[in-house]
Backbone as JSON Lines, residues from 0, in Angstrom:
{"i":0,"aa":"M","n":[-70.79,22.59,-114.37],"ca":[-71.71,22.36,-115.45],"c":[-71.55,20.92,-115.96]}
{"i":1,"aa":"I","n":[-72.62,20.18,-115.9],"ca":[-72.61,18.79,-116.35],"c":[-73.46,18.7,-117.62]}
{"i":2,"aa":"P","n":[-72.9,18.22,-118.72],"ca":[-73.7,18.07,-119.94],"c":[-74.69,16.91,-119.8]}
{"i":3,"aa":"L","n":[-75.84,17.06,-120.45],"ca":[-76.85,16.01,-120.39],"c":[-76.4,14.73,-121.09]}
{"i":4,"aa":"S","n":[-75.43,14.84,-121.97],"ca":[-74.95,13.64,-122.66],"c":[-74.32,12.65,-121.68]}
{"i":5,"aa":"I","n":[-73.8,13.14,-120.56],"ca":[-73.25,12.23,-119.53],"c":[-74.36,11.34,-118.98]}
{"i":6,"aa":"F","n":[-75.55,11.92,-118.75],"ca":[-76.67,11.14,-118.26],"c":[-77.13,10.11,-119.29]}
{"i":7,"aa":"L","n":[-77.01,10.45,-120.57],"ca":[-77.35,9.51,-121.63],"c":[-76.39,8.32,-121.61]}
{"i":8,"aa":"I","n":[-75.12,8.58,-121.4],"ca":[-74.14,7.49,-121.33],"c":[-74.43,6.59,-120.13]}
{"i":9,"aa":"V","n":[-74.75,7.18,-119.0],"ca":[-75.09,6.39,-117.8],"c":[-76.34,5.56,-118.07]}
{"i":10,"aa":"W","n":[-77.33,6.15,-118.74],"ca":[-78.56,5.43,-119.07],"c":[-78.26,4.26,-119.99]}
{"i":11,"aa":"L","n":[-77.37,4.44,-120.96],"ca":[-77.02,3.37,-121.88],"c":[-76.28,2.23,-121.16]}
{"i":12,"aa":"V","n":[-75.46,2.57,-120.18],"ca":[-74.78,1.53,-119.4],"c":[-75.8,0.73,-118.6]}
{"i":13,"aa":"F","n":[-76.73,1.42,-117.94],"ca":[-77.78,0.72,-117.19],"c":[-78.64,-0.12,-118.13]}
{"i":14,"aa":"L","n":[-78.9,0.39,-119.32],"ca":[-79.7,-0.36,-120.29],"c":[-78.97,-1.62,-120.73]}
{"i":15,"aa":"A","n":[-77.67,-1.54,-120.95],"ca":[-76.89,-2.72,-121.34],"c":[-76.9,-3.76,-120.23]}
{"i":16,"aa":"V","n":[-76.75,-3.32,-118.98],"ca":[-76.8,-4.25,-117.84],"c":[-78.18,-4.89,-117.74]}
{"i":17,"aa":"F","n":[-79.22,-4.08,-117.91],"ca":[-80.59,-4.6,-117.86],"c":[-80.83,-5.64,-118.95]}
{"i":18,"aa":"L","n":[-80.37,-5.36,-120.17],"ca":[-80.58,-6.3,-121.27],"c":[-79.82,-7.6,-121.04]}
{"i":19,"aa":"F","n":[-78.62,-7.52,-120.49],"ca":[-77.85,-8.72,-120.18],"c":[-78.55,-9.56,-119.11]}
{"i":20,"aa":"I","n":[-78.98,-8.92,-118.04],"ca":[-79.65,-9.65,-116.96],"c":[-80.99,-10.2,-117.44]}
{"i":21,"aa":"S","n":[-81.69,-9.44,-118.27],"ca":[-82.97,-9.93,-118.81],"c":[-82.77,-11.15,-119.69]}
{"i":22,"aa":"A","n":[-81.73,-11.11,-120.53],"ca":[-81.47,-12.26,-121.4],"c":[-81.17,-13.5,-120.56]}
{"i":23,"aa":"L","n":[-80.36,-13.33,-119.51],"ca":[-80.08,-14.47,-118.63],"c":[-81.36,-14.97,-117.94]}
{"i":24,"aa":"S","n":[-82.19,-14.05,-117.5],"ca":[-83.43,-14.44,-116.81],"c":[-84.38,-15.17,-117.75]}
{"i":25,"aa":"I","n":[-84.49,-14.68,-118.97],"ca":[-85.39,-15.32,-119.94],"c":[-84.88,-16.72,-120.29]}
{"i":26,"aa":"M","n":[-83.57,-16.85,-120.5],"ca":[-83.02,-18.18,-120.78],"c":[-83.27,-19.14,-119.63]}
{"i":27,"aa":"Q","n":[-83.08,-18.68,-118.4],"ca":[-83.31,-19.54,-117.24],"c":[-84.78,-19.91,-117.11]}
{"i":28,"aa":"M","n":[-85.66,-18.94,-117.37],"ca":[-87.09,-19.21,-117.24],"c":[-87.54,-20.23,-118.29]}
{"i":29,"aa":"L","n":[-87.05,-20.09,-119.5],"ca":[-87.46,-21.03,-120.55],"c":[-86.79,-22.39,-120.4]}
{"i":30,"aa":"R","n":[-85.59,-22.4,-119.84],"ca":[-84.87,-23.67,-119.71],"c":[-85.34,-24.47,-118.51]}
{"i":31,"aa":"F","n":[-85.49,-23.81,-117.36],"ca":[-85.78,-24.54,-116.13],"c":[-87.21,-24.34,-115.61]}
{"i":32,"aa":"G","n":[-87.98,-23.47,-116.25],"ca":[-89.35,-23.25,-115.81],"c":[-90.25,-24.4,-116.21]}
{"i":33,"aa":"L","n":[-91.43,-24.4,-115.65],"ca":[-92.4,-25.42,-116.04],"c":[-92.77,-25.2,-117.5]}
{"i":34,"aa":"H","n":[-92.73,-26.27,-118.27],"ca":[-93.05,-26.16,-119.69],"c":[-94.56,-26.1,-119.86]}
{"i":35,"aa":"G","n":[-95.03,-24.97,-120.28],"ca":[-96.45,-24.8,-120.48],"c":[-96.76,-23.4,-120.97]}
{"i":36,"aa":"P","n":[-98.03,-23.15,-121.17],"ca":[-98.41,-21.84,-121.73],"c":[-98.18,-20.68,-120.75]}
{"i":37,"aa":"I","n":[-98.25,-20.93,-119.46],"ca":[-98.06,-19.85,-118.49],"c":[-96.63,-19.33,-118.55]}
{"i":38,"aa":"T","n":[-95.67,-20.24,-118.68],"ca":[-94.27,-19.82,-118.78],"c":[-94.05,-19.01,-120.05]}
{"i":39,"aa":"R","n":[-94.61,-19.46,-121.15],"ca":[-94.46,-18.71,-122.41],"c":[-95.13,-17.35,-122.32]}
{"i":40,"aa":"W","n":[-96.33,-17.29,-121.75],"ca":[-97.04,-16.0,-121.67],"c":[-96.35,-15.02,-120.74]}
{"i":41,"aa":"T","n":[-95.84,-15.49,-119.61],"ca":[-95.14,-14.56,-118.73],"c":[-93.85,-14.06,-119.38]}
{"i":42,"aa":"T","n":[-93.19,-14.9,-120.17],"ca":[-92.0,-14.47,-120.89],"c":[-92.36,-13.43,-121.94]}
{"i":43,"aa":"I","n":[-93.41,-13.67,-122.68],"ca":[-93.84,-12.72,-123.71],"c":[-94.27,-11.4,-123.09]}
{"i":44,"aa":"I","n":[-95.01,-11.46,-122.0],"ca":[-95.45,-10.22,-121.34],"c":[-94.25,-9.45,-120.81]}
{"i":45,"aa":"Y","n":[-93.27,-10.14,-120.23],"ca":[-92.06,-9.48,-119.74],"c":[-91.32,-8.78,-120.87]}
{"i":46,"aa":"I","n":[-91.17,-9.45,-122.0],"ca":[-90.47,-8.86,-123.14],"c":[-91.24,-7.67,-123.7]}
{"i":47,"aa":"V","n":[-92.55,-7.79,-123.84],"ca":[-93.36,-6.7,-124.39],"c":[-93.31,-5.47,-123.49]}
{"i":48,"aa":"V","n":[-93.45,-5.67,-122.18],"ca":[-93.42,-4.54,-121.25],"c":[-92.03,-3.9,-121.23]}
{"i":49,"aa":"S","n":[-90.99,-4.7,-121.25],"ca":[-89.63,-4.16,-121.26],"c":[-89.36,-3.36,-122.52]}
{"i":50,"aa":"V","n":[-89.72,-3.91,-123.66],"ca":[-89.51,-3.2,-124.93],"c":[-90.35,-1.92,-124.96]}
{"i":51,"aa":"G","n":[-91.57,-1.98,-124.43],"ca":[-92.41,-0.79,-124.39],"c":[-91.79,0.32,-123.55]}
{"i":52,"aa":"I","n":[-91.27,-0.02,-122.4],"ca":[-90.64,0.98,-121.54],"c":[-89.4,1.57,-122.2]}
{"i":53,"aa":"I","n":[-88.6,0.73,-122.85],"ca":[-87.4,1.21,-123.53],"c":[-87.78,2.13,-124.69]}
{"i":54,"aa":"V","n":[-88.8,1.77,-125.46],"ca":[-89.22,2.6,-126.59],"c":[-89.74,3.95,-126.1]}
{"i":55,"aa":"I","n":[-90.55,3.94,-125.05],"ca":[-91.06,5.2,-124.49],"c":[-89.9,6.07,-124.0]}
{"i":56,"aa":"S","n":[-88.91,5.45,-123.35],"ca":[-87.74,6.2,-122.9],"c":[-86.99,6.81,-124.07]}
{"i":57,"aa":"L","n":[-86.82,6.05,-125.14],"ca":[-86.12,6.57,-126.31],"c":[-86.88,7.71,-126.97]}
{"i":58,"aa":"V","n":[-88.2,7.6,-127.02],"ca":[-89.01,8.68,-127.59],"c":[-88.87,9.94,-126.76]}
{"i":59,"aa":"L","n":[-88.91,9.8,-125.44],"ca":[-88.75,10.96,-124.57],"c":[-87.34,11.54,-124.66]}
{"i":60,"aa":"L","n":[-86.33,10.69,-124.78],"ca":[-84.95,11.16,-124.9],"c":[-84.69,11.84,-126.24]}
{"i":61,"aa":"S","n":[-85.43,11.45,-127.28],"ca":[-85.2,12.06,-128.58],"c":[-85.61,13.53,-128.61]}
{"i":62,"aa":"G","n":[-86.45,13.95,-127.69],"ca":[-86.88,15.34,-127.63],"c":[-85.97,16.23,-126.81]}
{"i":63,"aa":"L","n":[-84.92,15.67,-126.22],"ca":[-84.02,16.46,-125.38],"c":[-82.87,17.05,-126.18]}
{"i":64,"aa":"D","n":[-82.44,18.22,-125.76],"ca":[-81.23,18.82,-126.3],"c":[-80.07,18.33,-125.44]}
{"i":65,"aa":"L","n":[-79.3,17.38,-125.99],"ca":[-78.23,16.77,-125.21],"c":[-77.01,17.66,-125.1]}
{"i":66,"aa":"N","n":[-77.0,18.79,-125.78],"ca":[-75.9,19.75,-125.66],"c":[-76.1,20.69,-124.47]}
{"i":67,"aa":"A","n":[-77.28,20.64,-123.88],"ca":[-77.56,21.5,-122.72],"c":[-76.75,21.02,-121.52]}
{"i":68,"aa":"T","n":[-76.58,21.9,-120.57],"ca":[-75.83,21.55,-119.36],"c":[-76.68,21.83,-118.13]}
{"i":69,"aa":"I","n":[-76.31,21.19,-117.04],"ca":[-76.98,21.39,-115.77],"c":[-75.95,21.94,-114.8]}
{"i":70,"aa":"D","n":[-76.29,23.03,-114.13],"ca":[-75.4,23.61,-113.13],"c":[-75.89,23.19,-111.76]}
{"i":71,"aa":"I","n":[-75.19,22.23,-111.15],"ca":[-75.63,21.73,-109.84],"c":[-74.98,22.49,-108.69]}
{"i":72,"aa":"T","n":[-74.01,23.33,-108.98],"ca":[-73.34,24.03,-107.88],"c":[-74.24,25.07,-107.25]}
{"i":73,"aa":"N","n":[-75.04,25.78,-108.03],"ca":[-75.92,26.79,-107.45],"c":[-77.03,26.15,-106.63]}
{"i":74,"aa":"S","n":[-77.64,25.09,-107.13],"ca":[-78.74,24.47,-106.4],"c":[-78.22,23.77,-105.14]}
{"i":75,"aa":"L","n":[-77.06,23.13,-105.21],"ca":[-76.52,22.48,-104.02],"c":[-75.99,23.52,-103.02]}
{"i":76,"aa":"G","n":[-75.47,24.62,-103.54],"ca":[-74.95,25.65,-102.65],"c":[-76.05,26.25,-101.79]}
{"i":77,"aa":"D","n":[-77.24,26.41,-102.34],"ca":[-78.35,26.96,-101.56],"c":[-78.81,25.97,-100.49]}
{"i":78,"aa":"V","n":[-78.77,24.69,-100.81],"ca":[-79.23,23.68,-99.86],"c":[-78.2,23.5,-98.74]}
{"i":79,"aa":"L","n":[-76.93,23.5,-99.1],"ca":[-75.89,23.22,-98.11],"c":[-75.44,24.48,-97.34]}
{"i":80,"aa":"L","n":[-75.94,25.61,-97.73],"ca":[-75.54,26.86,-97.07],"c":[-76.14,26.92,-95.68]}
{"i":81,"aa":"V","n":[-75.27,27.05,-94.7],"ca":[-75.7,27.13,-93.3],"c":[-75.24,28.46,-92.76]}
{"i":82,"aa":"N","n":[-76.15,29.18,-92.14],"ca":[-75.8,30.51,-91.57],"c":[-75.25,30.36,-90.18]}
């Protein structure tokens, strides 16, 4: 039995890595990219889309019961069972 809170912790780790890499990418794009409106607009669009996806994920996660568990032994046992 695996609690769903484990998946939340994994999601938060991936989110932290994504935010770190995004911050580095945005700094590099603004520092070394061509200075103009296209660079600014692509940066703004990237930030808006990223924040939108994160907000939608948080809204969907808020509706979950994180105390629930998943039993993977029964489902894997049926798949791996060979007669």
